[in-house]
C-alpha positions in Angstrom: 36.3 31.9 71.6 35.4 32.4 68.0 39.0 32.3 66.6 42.2 30.3 67.3 44.5 33.3 66.9 45.9 35.5 64.2 47.3 33.8 61.1 48.9 36.7 59.4 49.3 40.4 59.4 49.0 42.2 56.0 51.2 45.1 55.1 50.4 46.9 51.8 53.5 47.5 49.7 54.3 49.0 46.3 56.2 45.9 45.1 56.0 42.6 47.0 59.2 41.2 45.5 61.3 44.2 46.4 59.8 44.4 49.8 60.5 40.7 50.5 64.1 41.3 49.7 64.2 44.3 52.1 62.5 42.3 54.9 64.9 39.5 54.4 68.1 41.6 54.2 67.2 44.1 56.9 65.2 42.0 59.4 66.3 38.5 58.6 62.7 37.3 57.8 62.4 34.4 55.4 59.9 34.2 52.6 57.7 31.1 52.9 55.3 31.7 50.0 55.1 34.1 47.1 52.6 34.5 44.2 53.2 37.0 41.5 49.7 36.6 40.1 48.0 37.8 43.3 51.1 39.9 44.1 52.0 38.9 47.6 54.8 37.3 49.6 54.4 35.7 53.0 57.3 36.2 55.4 58.1 33.9 58.4 58.4 36.0 61.6 59.7 33.1 63.7 56.3 32.3 65.1 52.6 33.0 64.5 51.5 35.2 63.0 53.3 35.5 59.6 53.7 38.8 57.8 52.1 39.1 54.3 53.5 41.8 52.0 50.6 42.4 49.6 51.2 44.7 46.6 48.8 47.5 45.9 48.5 50.1 43.2 46.8 52.5 45.6 48.8 55.2 47.5 50.0 53.9 50.9 49.3 56.3 53.7 50.9 55.5 57.1 50.7 57.6 60.2 52.1 56.2 63.5 49.2 57.8 65.3 46.4 56.3 63.2 47.6 53.1 61.5 47.9 49.5 62.8 51.4 48.1 62.7 53.3 45.0 63.8 55.4 45.1 67.0 58.5 42.8 66.9 59.8 41.4 70.2 63.4 42.0 71.1 65.6 41.2 74.1 67.6 44.4 73.6 65.9 47.3 71.9 69.1 49.5 71.8 71.1 46.7 70.1 68.3 46.0 67.6 68.0 49.7 66.8 71.8 50.0 66.3 71.8 47.0 63.9 69.0 48.5 61.9 70.8 51.8 61.7 73.9 50.0 60.4 71.7 48.5 57.6 70.4 51.9 56.6 67.0 51.6 58.1 65.2 54.8 59.2 64.5 54.5 62.9 63.1 56.8 65.7 64.6 57.5 69.1 64.4 54.9 71.8 61.6 55.4 74.3 61.7 53.9 77.7 59.1 53.7 80.5 58.7 51.5 83.5 57.4 48.6 81.4 59.1 48.7 78.0 61.8 50.1 75.8 60.8 50.5 72.1 61.4 52.4 68.9 59.7 52.6 65.5 61.2 52.0 62.1 60.0 52.2 58.6 60.2 49.9 55.5 60.7 50.8 51.8 57.1 52.1 51.6 57.1 54.0 54.9 55.1 51.3 56.7 55.4 51.8 60.4 57.0 48.9 62.3 58.0 48.8 66.0 60.5 46.8 68.1 59.8 46.4 71.8 61.7 45.1 74.8 59.8 44.3 77.9 61.4 45.0 81.3 61.4 42.0 83.7 
């Protein structure tokens, strides 16, 4: 194998500091590194990979059907969705099939995120 895994996922944001606060308050992620000069904050996701919020001056275009996005594991998708709703996060409906229950949600910049529960 050429690589040892994925180190970090990069999400482009309008303001890395504001986004770091959002990810901390809404998702409970912890910032582990921040640099205002290169305009990024790295968030601990609880295991590899980390999530890097990297500021850009370019317009951010996100489409759930064409963009890459992180999928967060959850033991209870409905409960996680309800918690995000209570925190004012925009979420989609739950979708359930024979393998998973999941929903998408969106950060301050409209970045697509997903939470997924696998069925045992």
